[in-house]
C-alpha positions, 0 to 999 in steps of 0.5 A: 478511507481511514481505518481506526485500529484500536490499541487493545485488539484481542486475539481471542478465538485463534487456533493453537492458543491464539497463535494462528488466526481462524481466518488465516487457517481457513484461507490456507486450507482452501488454498491447499485444497484447490492446489490439491485438486489442480495437481490431481487433475492437471498434473497426473502425468508427472512422476510422484517425486515431481508432483511432491516437489512442485506441490511443496513449492507451489502449495505448501510454502505459500500456505504456510505464509498464509497461515502466518499472515502478511503485515498482520492481515490475512492473505485475501485482505492483503491482496485486496488492499494491494489491488486497491492501492495499485488501482487508485495509487492512493495512500491508505493510512492506518491510524493506530489509536493510542488514546482512550477507546472512548475518544471519538474516531472522527477527532482522532482521524482529523488529528492524524490527518493534520499530522500527515498534512504537516509532514507532506508540507515539510516534504514539499518545502524540502523539494522547493529548497532542493529546486532553488539550490539547483537553480542557484548552481545553474546560475552561479558563474563559479560553477563548472559546466559539468555541475551546471549540466548535472543540475539542469538534468536534475532540475528537469527531472524534478519538474517532470515529477512535479508535473506528473504529480499535478496531473495525478491530483487533477485527474483525482479531482476530476474523477471525484467531481464526476462521482459527485455529479453522478450522485446528484443526478441519482438524487 
């Protein structure tokens, strides 16, 4: 999933001259209201000072963060994006549009995807170079035993990381194939 973000997003409709987004204000208000109800019904046995301190820490401070927003998103958007990332362990790219608004979003996504692929290819090439260097140290007769031992540990760690990445990609492909089969069966 790609999100194309236009260059000139307007901040009309905000509160306090556009400083606070309406969605953030509503979410913070709902959070404060729910916290107030919880504190009133559950923590009625605490003295008033303890209630105020606890409400300030648990209720007001997070609500202030919710008002500002997290990473230019509302709190609910941020949490859903974070949960989606934790569930899929995918890269969630945000494409910032710098060309004309009239440009086709698909071509922009393809353009940025090519850049992303090139960067990942360079990263793979660097990792392969690092592995070759480790293998050289292991096979070099002038290397000390300590250097060979460190290099072999690092090489084993790199191979483990590569296997884990390959397994993750294989599982993702299998999951994608299952989804396609389900779609075909429904048709």
